[in-house]
C-alpha positions in Angstrom: -15.3 -20.0 -10.1 -18.6 -18.2 -9.6 -21.4 -19.1 -12.0 -23.0 -16.7 -14.5 -21.6 -13.4 -15.5 -19.9 -12.5 -12.3 -16.2 -11.5 -12.9 -13.9 -12.3 -10.0 -11.4 -9.7 -8.9 -7.8 -10.7 -8.5 -7.3 -9.7 -4.9 -4.1 -9.0 -3.0 -4.3 -7.7 0.6 -1.2 -6.0 2.0 -0.4 -4.1 5.2 2.0 -1.2 5.5 4.0 -1.7 8.7 6.9 0.2 10.4 8.1 2.0 13.5 6.4 5.2 14.4 7.2 8.2 12.0 8.7 6.0 9.3 6.2 7.3 6.7 3.4 4.6 6.6 0.4 6.9 6.3 2.3 9.1 3.8 3.0 6.1 1.6 -0.7 5.1 1.7 -1.5 8.7 0.6 0.8 8.3 -2.4 -0.8 4.9 -3.3 -4.3 6.4 -3.2 -3.4 9.6 -5.1 -1.6 7.9 -7.9 -4.3 5.4 -8.5 -7.2 7.6 -9.2 -8.9 7.5 -5.8 -9.3 11.2 -5.7 -10.6 13.7 -8.3 -8.1 16.1 -9.8 -9.8 19.1 -8.2 -10.4 17.3 -4.9 -8.7 18.8 -1.8 -7.0 16.0 0.2 -5.5 16.4 3.6 -2.2 14.7 4.4 -2.4 11.3 6.1 -6.0 10.9 4.9 -6.4 7.6 6.7 -5.7 9.2 10.1 -9.3 10.3 10.4 -9.7 10.4 14.2 -9.3 13.7 16.1 -6.6 12.5 18.3 -4.7 10.9 15.4 -4.7 14.3 13.6 -3.7 16.2 16.7 -0.9 13.9 17.7 0.2 13.0 14.2 0.1 9.2 14.9 -2.0 6.3 13.7 -3.9 4.7 16.6 -6.2 2.1 14.9 -5.6 0.0 11.8 -7.8 1.1 8.8 -8.6 -0.4 5.4 -8.8 1.2 1.9 -8.3 -0.1 -1.6 -6.9 0.7 -5.0 -7.1 -0.9 -8.5 -3.9 -1.5 -10.5 -3.3 -3.6 -13.6 -6.5 -5.6 -13.2 -5.9 -6.3 -9.5 -7.9 -5.1 -6.5 -5.4 -4.3 -3.7 -6.8 -3.9 -0.2 -4.4 -1.8 1.9 -4.2 -1.9 5.7 -2.6 1.2 7.3 -1.3 0.2 10.7 -0.1 2.0 13.9 3.6 2.4 14.5 3.7 2.8 18.2 4.3 -0.2 20.4 1.4 0.6 22.6 -1.0 -0.2 19.8 0.7 -3.4 18.7 -2.5 -5.4 19.3 -3.8 -3.7 16.1 -1.0 -5.5 14.2 -1.8 -8.8 15.8 -5.4 -8.8 14.9 -5.1 -7.7 11.2 -1.9 -9.7 10.2 -4.0 -12.7 9.2 -6.1 -10.7 6.8 -3.2 -9.8 4.5 -1.1 -11.7 1.9 2.1 -9.7 2.4 3.5 -6.6 4.2 5.4 -3.6 3.0 8.0 -3.0 5.8 9.1 0.7 5.9 12.5 1.5 7.3 14.0 5.0 7.6 17.1 5.3 5.5 19.0 7.1 8.3 17.6 5.6 11.5 17.5 1.9 10.4 15.4 -0.7 12.1 13.9 0.5 15.3 12.3 -1.3 18.3 8.8 -1.5 16.7 10.3 -2.6 13.4 11.3 -5.8 15.2 7.8 -6.4 16.5 5.9 -5.9 13.2 8.5 -8.0 11.3 8.3 -10.8 13.9 4.5 -10.9 13.4 4.8 -11.0 9.6 7.4 -13.7 9.6 5.5 -15.9 12.2 2.5 -15.8 9.9 4.5 -17.0 6.9 4.4 -13.7 5.0 7.2 -12.6 2.7 7.8 -8.9 3.5 8.8 -6.3 0.9 11.4 -3.9 2.3 10.8 -0.2 1.5 13.8 2.0 2.4 12.1 5.4 2.9 13.4 9.0 3.1 16.4 8.3 0.8 16.6 12.1 0.3 17.9 12.7 3.8 21.3 14.2 4.1 22.4 11.4 6.5 20.8 8.6 4.5 22.8 5.3 4.6 20.5 3.0 2.6 22.8 0.1 1.9 23.9 -0.1 5.5 20.3 0.0 6.6 19.5 -2.9 4.2 22.2 -4.9 5.8 21.0 -4.1 9.3 17.5 -5.2 8.3 18.8 -8.4 6.8 20.5 -9.1 10.1 17.2 -8.5 11.9 15.4 -11.0 9.5 18.1 -13.6 10.4 17.8 -12.8 14.1 14.0 -13.4 14.0 14.3 -16.8 12.3 13.3 -16.0 8.8 13.2 -18.8 6.3 15.4 -18.9 3.2 12.4 -17.8 1.1 11.6 -14.9 3.5 15.3 -13.8 3.5 15.1 -13.4 -0.3 13.0 -10.2 0.1 12.7 -7.6 -2.5 14.0 -4.1 -1.8 12.5 -0.8 -2.9 14.0 2.6 -2.3 11.8 5.7 -2.1 10.5 9.0 -0.8 6.9 8.4 0.4 6.0 12.1 0.8 6.8 12.7 -2.9 5.2 9.5 -4.0 8.5 8.0 -5.4 9.6 4.4 -5.4 12.7 3.0 -7.1 14.3 -0.3 -7.8 17.7 1.2 -7.3 18.7 4.1 -5.2 19.9 6.1 -8.2 17.0 5.4 -10.5 15.2 8.5 -12.0 11.7 7.0 -11.5 9.2 9.6 -10.3 6.1 7.5 -9.3 5.1 4.7 -7.0 4.6 1.9 -9.6 7.8 -0.1 -8.8 6.3 -0.9 -5.4 3.0 -2.0 -6.9 4.7 -4.1 -9.6 6.9 -5.7 -6.9 3.8 -6.6 -4.9 2.2 -8.3 -7.9 5.5 -10.0 -8.8 6.1 -11.5 -5.3 2.5 -12.1 -4.1 -0.1 -14.5 -5.5 -3.7 -13.3 -5.6 -5.8 -15.0 -2.9 -6.8 -18.4 -4.2 -10.0 -20.3 -3.4 -13.3 -21.6 -4.7 -16.6 -19.7 -4.4 -18.4 -23.1 -3.9 -16.5 -23.8 -0.7 -18.4 -23.4 2.6 -18.2 -19.9 4.0 -15.4 -19.1 6.5 -14.8 -15.5 7.5 -13.1 -14.3 10.7 -13.8 -10.9 12.3 -10.6 -8.9 12.8 -12.1 -5.4 13.4 -15.4 -3.8 14.6 -17.1 -0.6 13.7 -20.4 1.0 14.5 -23.0 2.8 12.4 -25.8 4.9 14.0 -28.3 3.5 11.6 -27.4 -0.2 11.0 -25.6 -1.0 14.3 -22.5 -3.0 14.9 -20.3 -3.9 11.9 -17.9 -6.8 11.6 -14.9 -6.4 9.4 -12.6 -9.2 8.2 -11.3 -11.2 5.2 -13.4 -14.0 3.6 -11.1 -17.0 4.0 -13.3 -19.4 2.0 -16.4 -19.3 -0.2 -18.7 -16.4 -0.6 -21.3 -14.4 1.4 -24.6 -12.8 0.3 -26.9 -10.2 1.8 -30.0 -11.9 3.3 -28.1 -15.1 3.9 -28.4 -16.9 7.3 -25.0 -17.6 8.7 -23.6 -19.3 11.8 -21.3 -17.5 14.1 -18.7 -19.5 16.1 -18.0 -17.4 19.1 -14.7 -17.2 20.9 -16.1 -19.1 23.9 -17.2 -22.0 21.6 -20.9 -21.2 21.5 -22.9 -21.0 18.2 -25.5 -18.4 17.1 -27.3 -17.8 13.9 -27.8 -14.4 12.3 -28.9 -12.9 9.0 -26.7 -10.6 7.0 -28.6 -7.3 6.5 -26.0 -5.2 4.6 -22.5 -5.7 3.3 -19.8 -3.4 2.1 -16.4 -3.6 0.4 -13.6 -1.0 0.3 -13.4 1.1 -2.9 -10.7 3.8 -2.3 -11.3 5.3 1.1 -15.1 4.7 1.0 -17.3 1.8 1.6 -19.3 0.5 -1.3 -22.5 -1.5 -0.6 -22.6 -4.9 -2.4 -25.0 -7.9 -2.4 -22.3 -10.5 -2.7 -18.6 -10.9 -1.9 -16.0 -13.6 -2.5 -13.0 -15.3 -0.9 -10.0 -13.0 -0.4 -11.8 -9.7 -0.1 -12.0 -7.6 3.1 -15.7 -7.0 3.8 -17.8 -5.2 6.3 -21.1 -6.9 7.4 -24.1 -5.7 9.3 -26.9 -7.8 11.0 -24.8 -9.4 13.7 -25.4 -7.4 16.9 -23.3 -9.6 19.2 -20.4 -10.2 16.8 -16.9 -9.9 18.4 -13.3 -9.8 17.2 -12.0 -13.3 16.7 -15.5 -14.8 16.0 -15.8 -16.9 12.8 -18.7 -16.6 10.4 -19.5 -20.0 8.8 -21.9 -21.7 6.6 -24.8 -23.0 8.7 -24.1 -26.6 7.6 -20.3 -26.4 7.8 -19.0 -25.0 11.1 -15.2 -24.6 10.7 -14.0 -21.9 13.2 -10.6 -20.4 12.7 -8.0 -20.3 15.5 -8.6 -17.6 18.1 -6.7 -14.3 17.5 -3.9 -14.4 20.1 -3.0 -11.0 21.6 0.0 -10.4 23.9 -1.0 -9.6 27.5 -1.0 -6.0 28.9 2.1 -4.7 30.7 0.7 -1.7 32.6 -2.5 -1.0 34.6 -4.3 2.0 36.1 -7.4 2.2 38.3 -10.3 4.2 36.8 -12.3 5.5 39.7 -15.5 7.5 40.3 -14.5 11.2 40.9 -14.6 11.8 44.7 -13.0 15.2 44.7 -14.8 18.4 45.9 -15.3 19.3 42.3 -17.1 16.1 41.4 -19.9 16.6 38.8 -18.7 20.0 37.8 -17.4 19.0 34.3 -18.6 15.7 33.1 -22.0 14.3 32.2 -21.2 10.7 33.0 -20.0 10.4 36.5 -21.2 7.1 38.1 -19.5 3.7 38.2 -22.3 2.3 36.0 -21.4 4.9 33.3 -17.7 3.8 33.6 -18.6 0.1 33.4 -20.7 0.6 30.2 -18.1 2.7 28.5 -15.2 0.3 29.3 -17.2 -2.7 28.2 -17.9 -1.0 24.9 -14.1 -0.2 24.6 -13.3 -3.9 25.1 -15.3 -4.8 22.0 -12.9 -2.9 19.8 -9.7 -2.6 21.7 -8.5 -6.2 22.0 -5.2 -5.2 23.8 -7.2 -3.9 26.8 -8.3 -5.8 29.9 -10.8 -4.6 32.5 -11.7 -6.0 35.9 -13.9 -4.5 38.7 -12.2 -3.4 41.9 -13.3 -5.2 45.2 -14.5 -1.8 46.5 -17.0 -1.6 43.6 -16.2 2.1 43.0 -13.9 1.6 40.1 -12.1 -0.6 37.6 -8.5 -1.9 37.1 -7.8 -1.2 33.4 -4.7 -2.9 31.9 -3.1 -2.0 28.6 0.1 -2.0 26.6 1.6 1.2 27.9 1.0 4.7 29.1 0.0 6.0 25.6 -2.5 3.2 25.1 -4.3 4.1 28.4 -3.9 7.9 28.0 -5.6 7.8 24.6 -8.6 5.9 26.2 -8.7 8.5 29.0 -8.6 11.4 26.6 -11.4 9.9 24.4 -13.5 9.4 27.5 -12.9 12.9 28.7 -14.0 14.3 25.3 -17.1 12.2 25.4 -18.2 13.7 28.7 -17.0 11.2 31.2 -15.6 12.4 34.5 -13.3 10.1 36.4 -10.1 10.0 38.5 -7.2 7.7 37.7 -4.4 6.2 39.8 -0.7 6.1 39.1 0.3 3.5 36.4 1.7 0.3 37.8 3.6 -2.4 35.8 2.1 -5.9 35.7 4.3 -8.7 37.1 3.7 -12.3 35.8 4.9 -15.7 36.8 6.8 -17.4 34.0 8.2 -20.9 34.6 8.0 -20.4 38.4 9.8 -17.0 38.3 8.3 -13.5 38.8 9.0 -11.5 35.6 8.4 -7.9 34.7 8.0 -6.1 31.4 10.9 -4.3 29.8 11.5 -1.9 27.0 14.0 -1.8 24.2 15.4 1.7 24.3 17.4 3.3 21.5 19.0 6.7 22.1 21.1 8.9 19.7 23.0 11.5 21.6 26.0 13.9 20.9 29.3 12.4 22.1 29.8 15.1 24.8 26.4 14.1 26.5 26.9 10.3 26.5 28.0 10.2 30.2 24.9 11.8 31.8 22.6 9.6 29.6 24.4 6.4 30.6 24.2 7.5 34.3 20.5 8.3 34.1 19.6 5.0 32.5 21.8 3.1 35.0 19.8 4.6 37.8 16.6 3.4 36.1 17.9 -0.2 36.1 18.9 -0.2 32.4 21.4 -2.6 30.9 23.4 -1.5 27.9 23.2 -3.9 24.9 25.4 -2.0 22.5 27.1 1.4 21.8 27.7 2.5 18.2 29.5 5.6 17.0 27.8 7.6 14.2 29.0 10.8 12.6 28.8 13.3 15.5 26.6 11.0 17.5 26.6 7.9 19.7 23.8 5.4 19.4 23.0 3.6 22.7 20.8 0.4 22.9 19.4 -0.4 26.3 17.1 -2.9 27.9 15.2 -1.0 30.6 12.4 -2.3 33.0 9.1 -0.6 32.2 8.9 0.6 35.9 12.1 2.5 35.3 10.6 4.6 32.5 
């Protein structure tokens, strides 16, 4: 334990994960509102964690973000995550910073394709998910059936007996309601928080251990430069302390921590010292990268590199050579493109960039069309002018065979329209996995090559 009068927080970190539109950001709103983060007279927008312009316009979460609440003597760091498969690298890089995950599943739709991915990541990292059946006020809700479907998914993904014994919470995230049973009359979110405390131990450690702290996110401040964000795995860290950075390529550098912040609500609070378990933001390391490990200078213990799945789609980003070149953008040369794409690589770990042989552009590879289109739109708004090629799928050799990426497609369609849908997917190379009859609808599960979509 720390010496002197320092009182250690009991810290639990958890991520809210789900398929797109299952209600993750809405649930985070409820957790913040009901735990005193906002003043009574404060005007708060919906999905307060979706702070980017494109996130608000499109109604999706693009990057994982941190906030915190305090409840019953615990500090709970919350990570709000994207739900779209194109941004799944955000899940892969933050999953090691949390102690548990709250898995949201829609009470009518059941587990969706991205539900499988986020659950697989949680189970592989030894976490015990808490299942939150959301939107139980829907007319077509079928909560118990969805619980059984989710249990089957746990089994399919190789969950241990301990992980299969998951807790279930029912709720309506937009109204800030969580219940132990579907018919409870509870009107707040406390059952979820009590369940997290009941099933998850606070992060354990010793402040006298040598420092070990892996960077999982990056940010930038105009005044203090690059910021590294991650969870302290061992020991403690102080402002002014000289630390060693074990880089992803195995090299070592030494830097001095100039400033440090922790999450309090949705804001950053400057502190002089932080301890194991907490998610902190540090400044003073201008060359820090995602996956680097900050260590005690006398005890270099790098953590395993953060493994990210390879991209599936590529596009060529080229200098604009049309008759209208230079009419719109401020940044038009290949040097501008190179600098901007290199800067993106520091934050966007699911992206790969390589220079084209012609030296007039770059091959940019990502997880999907949305992943790349968000980058293009951000660059356009920043004043970059470029032309892009048609997307192409990336083929890889696996065990001596050429393989291509595929998508898990789920479609719910009225019975009278099933024929044309099956015909359209057949022409795109799709293979039907299952067909399920729902009231008035038919649910189709297909495996479709990415190039067919």
